[in-house]
C-alpha positions in Angstrom: -26.3 0.4 -46.2 -23.8 3.0 -47.3 -21.5 4.6 -44.7 -18.1 6.3 -44.6 -15.1 4.9 -42.6 -15.5 5.6 -39.0 -19.3 6.7 -39.2 -21.9 4.6 -37.5 -24.1 2.4 -39.6 -27.3 4.0 -40.9 -30.1 3.6 -38.3 -27.7 3.1 -35.5 -28.0 5.2 -32.3 -24.8 7.3 -31.6 -23.3 6.8 -28.2 -24.3 9.6 -25.7 -21.5 11.7 -24.6 -22.5 11.4 -20.9 -23.6 8.4 -18.8 -26.5 8.4 -16.3 -25.4 7.1 -12.7 -27.1 3.9 -13.4 -25.2 3.4 -16.7 -22.0 4.1 -15.0 -22.7 1.7 -12.2 -23.7 -0.9 -14.7 -20.5 -0.4 -16.8 -18.1 -0.1 -13.9 -19.6 -2.8 -11.5 -19.7 -0.1 -8.8 -22.8 0.6 -6.8 -24.5 4.0 -7.3 -24.0 4.7 -3.5 -20.3 4.2 -4.0 -20.4 6.6 -7.0 -22.1 9.2 -5.0 -19.5 8.7 -2.3 -16.6 9.2 -4.8 -18.3 12.3 -6.0 -18.6 13.7 -2.5 -15.0 13.1 -1.9 -14.0 14.8 -5.2 -12.7 11.7 -6.9 -15.1 12.0 -9.8 -17.4 14.7 -10.9 -20.7 14.8 -12.7 -22.8 17.6 -14.5 -26.4 18.1 -13.6 -29.4 18.1 -15.9 -32.1 20.7 -15.6 -33.9 18.0 -13.6 -30.9 17.8 -11.2 -29.8 14.3 -12.4 -26.2 13.3 -12.6 -24.5 12.8 -15.9 -20.9 11.5 -16.0 -18.6 12.2 -19.0 -17.6 8.8 -20.5 -14.0 9.2 -19.3 -15.2 9.0 -15.7 -15.4 5.2 -16.3 -11.7 5.1 -16.5 -11.3 7.1 -13.3 -13.7 4.7 -11.5 -11.7 1.8 -12.7 -8.5 3.4 -11.5 -10.0 4.2 -8.2 -11.1 0.6 -7.7 -7.8 -0.9 -8.8 -6.0 1.4 -6.4 -8.1 0.4 -3.6 -7.5 -3.4 -4.3 -3.8 -2.6 -4.1 -4.6 -1.0 -0.6 -3.9 2.5 -1.5 -5.9 4.9 0.6 -8.5 7.2 -1.2 -6.8 10.3 0.1 -3.6 9.2 -1.9 -5.9 8.3 -5.0 -7.5 11.7 -4.8 -4.1 13.4 -4.7 -2.7 11.5 -7.8 -6.1 12.0 -9.7 -5.4 15.7 -9.1 -2.5 15.4 -11.4 -4.5 14.6 -14.3 -5.1 17.3 -16.8 -8.4 19.3 -16.6 -10.4 20.3 -19.7 -9.6 17.3 -21.6 -9.8 13.5 -21.7 -6.7 11.9 -20.1 -4.3 10.2 -22.6 -2.6 6.7 -22.0 0.5 8.7 -21.3 -1.3 10.7 -18.6 -2.6 7.5 -16.9 0.9 5.9 -17.2 2.5 9.0 -15.5 0.2 8.9 -12.5 0.4 5.2 -12.2 4.2 5.5 -11.7 3.6 7.6 -8.6 3.0 4.4 -6.7 5.8 2.2 -8.2 8.1 2.6 -5.2 5.4 2.0 -2.6 4.1 -1.0 -4.5 7.6 -2.5 -4.6 7.9 -2.2 -0.9 4.6 -3.8 -0.3 5.6 -6.7 -2.7 8.7 -7.1 -0.6 6.6 -7.3 2.6 4.2 -9.7 1.2 7.0 -11.9 0.0 8.6 -11.8 3.4 5.3 -12.7 4.9 4.8 -15.6 2.5 8.2 -16.9 3.3 7.9 -16.6 6.9 4.1 -17.2 7.6 4.2 -20.6 9.1 6.6 -19.3 12.0 5.0 -15.9 12.4 1.3 -16.7 12.2 1.4 -18.7 15.4 2.3 -15.9 17.7 0.6 -13.1 15.7 3.5 -10.6 16.2 4.5 -10.6 12.6 7.9 -9.5 13.7 10.2 -11.0 11.1 13.5 -10.3 12.6 12.7 -11.6 16.1 9.6 -13.5 17.1 8.1 -13.0 20.4 6.5 -16.5 20.5 8.8 -17.4 23.3 7.7 -14.5 25.5 3.9 -14.7 26.2 3.8 -11.3 27.8 5.0 -9.5 24.7 7.8 -7.4 26.3 11.1 -8.8 24.9 12.3 -11.7 23.0 14.9 -14.3 24.3 17.7 -11.8 23.2 16.2 -8.9 24.9 14.9 -7.2 21.8 11.9 -7.5 19.8 8.8 -5.2 19.2 7.1 -6.1 22.6 7.8 -2.5 24.0 5.7 -1.1 21.3 2.7 -3.1 22.4 0.9 -6.2 21.3 -0.1 -7.2 17.7 1.6 -6.9 14.3 4.1 -4.2 14.7 6.7 -4.6 12.0 4.7 -6.0 9.2 2.1 -3.2 9.3 4.5 -0.4 9.3 5.2 1.2 6.0 
């Protein structure tokens, strides 16, 4: 079998430039219904065949991976969409493009890590009352209005107040 460097072996089938929705779902691990949802939200785009079937450029696979990773970090889809809008149009994004948009969330992720570390370190004392109020716990005040010192987040209502705030 003779071939030149970089060419596929003789008899092999070249990779298609586009993926069907089923192929994208299989490669990404994302259900086809979710891919359709992403497309309706403008997070990914497809081209249509004459038979109106979706065909996705191969680089959409990286976008889907980025979306899923962002969701796992708790980043809302509206923010994901805004950052994906920073990618270049008309060409496949480079590693540098992806690194640039990933940096958009560094400050937010650092703040989330700080809150998670604080939760980890104070979980035993805070989980009992459910206030997640790290600076003053309302466990001693069952009606949730003030703590022993007259402060706290009780005036804001019941439930996790300080932990859930960005």
